[in-house]
N, C-alpha and C positions, 0 to 999 in steps of 0.2 A: 501498499501499500501501499499502510500505510499502511493503507494503501491501503491502500490500494490504493489502499486502502490506500496505491496509492496505486506495465513494464515496456520497454520501448527496443526496437529491432538495432538500433545504430545509436550513436553518442548523442545526437541530441535528443531521440526519441527517449534515450535510457534517461536522459535528465527531466523529461518529463514524467516518467514511472516512478522514478525515485522522488517525484515534487523538487519542493525548492532546495537545491544544496549549495550551501556554503558554510565556514565556520570552522569547526575541529572535530577530528575524529573521536574515537573512545578515548585512547589514551590521551591523545591532547585535549580532551574536555576536561579529564581528571586535572592534567598539570595545569591548564589555564584557570581551573577552578581554585586550585590551591595560590597560582600565581596572583589571582586577583580577587581572593576571599576577603583579604581586609576592605578594598575599595568597593567592591561588589557589595559587601554584605551593608557597607555606609551607606551606599547609593539606595539599594534596596530599602533599608531602613528609612530612608528619606522619602521613599515614595509610598511607604504605609504598606512601605514594605514589613454467594454460597455456593466440579468434582464427581464423583460417583454416586449413582443413582441409590437412594435410600429406600426400602419399601414404603409404598403407599397405604395409610390406613382406610381400610374397606368402608365406601360408602360416606369417605369425607372428602368432598370436592370444594372447590370453590371457584368463581368466575374471576378472570384475571382481570376484569374490568379495566381492559385496555394498559393494563400491567404499571399503573402508579404506584404500588409500593410493593412490599415483600409477600407475592403471592405464594398460596401455600403448595401449588402444584409445581412451581420452578425451586423453591427453596428447598422442598423436600427430596430433591434430586441431587444439589449439591452441599458437600460437606466442607467444601472451602479448600484451598491448597494444601493446609495439614494435614486434613481428614482424609482427603482424595488422595493423596500419594501415601498415607498410611493403609488405604486399604489394600486388601490383597486381590481384589476385581477391578483394575484398572483396565476398562475395555479397550482392545487393540482398534484399530483402522482396519482397512482392507487389503488383505496380503496377497500381491501377485507375483509370478514368478518373473525373475529378470528375461526379456524376451531372446536375448541371442543366445543360439545353440552352443556357443561357447561358454557360455555360464550356467549352463542348467547344472552341472556339477554342484553348485553351491546350494541348492534346495536339501541335498544330504550329505554335506560336507561336515565333518564334526569339527576341524580347524574353522570354519566360518559359524558353527555355531556357539564357539568358545567365545569367539570374538564379540557375538552379539551378547553374551552375557556378562562380559565386561563394560558393554554401553546400556546396563539395563537401567541405571540411574536417568539417561539422558532421555530414553525410551519410555519411562513414565512421565518425566517432566513434558512432553511435547503430547503423548496422549492425553494428560491430564489437560492440557491448554485446548487440545481439540475438543475435548468433553465441553468443554464451558463453551466454546464457538457453536457448537451443535445445539445446548440446551439455550443460549442466547438468541441463536435464529429461529428455532422451533417456537419458542416464545413471542418473538417478532413475528411471525409467519400470521400469528393468531389473529393478531390485530391490528397489522397492515393494511387501509381500505382507503378507497379515494375520499377526498377532503381532507385529509390529515396535514398538517402543516411540517412539510418535512424538516423544518428545524427542531420542532418538537419530538418528531421522530427519531433523527437522529441522538438526542440529548436524551431521551427513554432509552434506546439500546446501549447505549453507553453505559448509561447508569446500572443497567442489569448485569453489562459485562464488569465493570469494576465491580458490585456485589458477589458475583458469583465465583471472580478470579480471585477476590478477598484483594483487593488491590492495595499494594504495599509500595510504592514509589517504583523505582528501576527493578525490582525483585518481580512484581507480578502486577500485570494491569493490562491496559490497552496496548497490541500493537500499533494502531496508528489511527488515525479520523475515520470515522463512519463517511463513506463514500456513499452517495446517494445518486447515480447519474441517471438523467432521465433522456429518453427518445434520441435525439442526435449526439448527447454529450457521452463520450465514452468513459473517461474515467479523471478521477481526481475533481469532483465538485462537491463540498458539503458546505451548507448555508454557512454564512457569517452571521454575527448577532444583526437583529434588526429584517434578516430576509424572510419575507413573506410569502414564498413560494409554496404552493399545493399540490398535492397529488391529485390526477385527474383521471374520469374512467378510462379513457382512452391513451394514458399514459403505458409507456413500458421504461421501468425502472430498475437497475441493476443495484445492489446492495451490497458493498464490499467492506468488512471490517476486519481485524484482526484482535487476536488476544496472544499476551508473552507472558512467561513465567521463566525468571533468570534468564531474560534476553531471548529465551528461544519463542520464534514469531510463528502462530499460524494464521494465513494468509488465504482465506476462502470467500468467493461471491456466488452469489445466483443474482437471475433477473426474474422478475413476476408482472405480468400482464393482467387485467382484468377483461381485456376482449379476445376472445380465441381467435379472432383474426390473425393475431401475431405467433400464437403457438408455433406454426412452423419456423420462424427465427429462434425461440428459445430451446426448440429440438436442436436445431443444428448446431447450434453453440455448443448446448450440453453435450451430444453426442461428438462435436470435435475435442471438446476438452477430454471425454472419455477415449477416445482414439488415442489422443496424444497422452495418455497417462499408461495406456496399453503399451505405447511404443517405447517411452521410457526405459530405462535398465542400463546397468552398470557396462562401460563400454560403449553405449550406443551415441552414435554421432546427433548432435543436435540439430543439424540441418535436415536429418531424414526424419526427425520426429517431426518438424514444420512442414515438409511436403505431404506427410500422413495427415496432420491437422487440416491442412488447405483441400485436399482431396474430398476428406469428410465434410467439411464448411459448404465449399461450394458444390456441392452435389444437392443442395437444397435451393429451395426458392420460396417465396412468399408473395400471397396476393394481399394488395391493398387496396379497397376501394374500388375494385376492377382491373388494376394496374398489377401485372405480375413483377417481382424483380427479383432477380438471381440475390443470394446472402453471400457474401465475401467477407473473405479474413481480412481484419484491418491490418494492412502489411507494415505500419512501422509502430506496433503493440507487440510485446511480447510477453510471456512467462521470464521469472528469472530464479536465479540458485539465492538461498537464505543464509546467513550465516548469523553468529549471537549479536543481540543488538545492531542487525544491519539487514536491512530488508533487501536491497539488493548489495549480492555478494561477489558480482564480477560475471556470471554467466547469463548467457540469454536463452531463452527457449521460444526461437521464432514461431509462427504460426502459418507460415507461406514457405513455399520450396525456395531454396538459397541460404545464403546466411552462413554463418560462423559453423565450421566442422568438429569443434572441441567435442570431446567426448565426457559423458557422465563419469562419475568416479563414486567409488565403494564410500558411505559415510555424509554425502551430499544431501542436503535438503532442498528441494526445489519448490517454486509454487509455478503449477502448470495452469497456467490460463488462456481463453480463447476471446477473441470478441468478432461477432458477427455481424454484419451492416448491411442495410439496404442502400446505402449511399455509393459513395466513390470508394470505401474501402481503405481511407487513408484521413487519417486525424492531424488538425493544426490546433495552434493555443489558441483559446478567447476566453473570455468571462473573467471576473473579478475572480483574484488568487485568494485561498484559502490554506493550501497545504504549504508547511515547511519543513524542513529536517536539514539538520548538519551535515556537511561533506565529513564522509567517515575517517577519511585519511587527511584532512588537511592540515596543514603545520601549525603550530601555535603562532599568533598573531598577535603582541599586545596593543591594547585599545587605550585611549586617552580620554576618551569623555567618559562621566562618570556614568550616564545614565545607559549608556551602550555596556560599560563593565557591568552593570546592575542587570540589565536585560540578560546578557551572554551568561552571568553566575545563575541567573533562576533557571535559564533553558537547560545548563549543564547537571544542574542538581535535579531537574524536575522531569526532563525527557532525556538527559545524555544526546546518543545518536538516532534515537526511536522519532520518528515523525511526529507532528502534533500541527495544531490548528489557531485559527487566530481565537476560535469562539474560548478555546481553552486558557488560553493568556486571560479572558475577560471573567472566567469563574471566579467567585470570591477566594478558592484556593489556587488560583492560577494553575490549574491543571493536577492538581494531585494535594487532596488532604493530608494524604499518609507524609508526604514529604513538606508541606507547607503550612496546614492547620487552615484556618481560614480568614487570614489576613493578607494574602499574596495577589490579589487582583493586580493587573499590570496595567497602568494609565498612560495614555501617550506613548505608545509603543512602536507604533507604526511605521515611524521614521527610521529609529534605529533596529527595527526587525529587517526592514528593505534594504537596509545598509548592508548588513550582514547576510541577509539571504536574498539574492534577488529572485523577484517574483515569477512563478511558473505557473499561469493559470492551469484550468483546466483544459483537457484536449476533447475536441468536436468534430463530428464528421460534416457535411451539409446540410443546413436547416430545413428541416422537412425528413429526414430521415431516420431509421431507427437502429439505434446497435443494444445487443444483448452481450451479457458477459457472463460465464463460470469459470471457477474457478477454485482447484483443491491444493493443499500442501502434502507433497509425498517426501520421503526417507528411502534413501538408497541403503538397505542392510544389508550386512554381509551377505545372507540367506536368500531373500527376496525384498522387492518393493514393498512398500506400506502407504497406502493412501491414507493419512492421519486422520484428515478432515470429513471422510466419507461419512454419510447419515442415512437416516432412511429417505428425507427427501431428494436428496440428488447424491 
């Protein structure tokens, strides 16, 4: 994502998918936080500055009522980070064999099984984050309806995400801002404060949000519509994503995955108001590898033929996402910017302006190198109650934010077109690949 929450096929598109990138990396952030602590704290002060499924009690049901507070149906499913990880029943994702013939030995290799046992803590962490994602999206799917204000929708999803993952700053929380891209908007739109946009009956909307535990990000997205006219578009994107996932595996060239995705995607068409449109893969958006506290870890998973021939490797985590469009199949930047994120590898840069130091100090301790958005800065807790308490709202920050993080707006196809997105996070385990975020819904 954020993302995606917040991916792109080339360098400029990569900047789009990783949202606004400028500032310092994870190690540099810690160094800069230390270097600027005294000045940053002073400036900041001047500025004012529920996991595993539990058994449900029979015949005790309660309507979600739109999910305003802690609903029994969801809360009863979550034991929180500690309770979930202590539970012996951490649910696995969908396991699939690595597809290449020369990798079939992995399924029964004792050596590879031993390697997996060594990484069991990692698997527990990413499976827990995935279960939180499944619970939050299942809950959200029950009440998202036409007429809802997108700002309210995103804030409710994020509140439930924080609740179920037991938000604790950089240790556990939201992976990136909730994206709600509507119609011709492909990615990286989340409402800024004051945005009055509402969901309409004829809209096609992609929802892309993430969870993270110990920096391990689950990036997962789906698309919804209320008019069955658009179902072929959604089916094309969903099946293209599944095709891409099936093709992924250890030692698999990434460009071959993209070719299979495009072949599947572009076998579909959709008829809207009497006109038939071919579904096109958006050629300058891609999936991506994921690292600790790094939503884009360097490799891209294309969704068209051609591109990078790098191979997938054991232990890597990927977000496999596809975008299908009735438009040009190529996106450009447009709209007001909402997403920001520090560059993971940028060097330490000393700052002179007290306000800039204070904002960077706040971003370092609250978000690190995770993506964030403007409305999080405007929350009373400045983006994290666990980190900041209730006296951390950032005021008049936009100038300093833009100076540190050049704006990269949302990406859009041509007006009047419709874009659909589906995405899952997978891990290249030594014996198989695991679709961590797979659920009953998609």
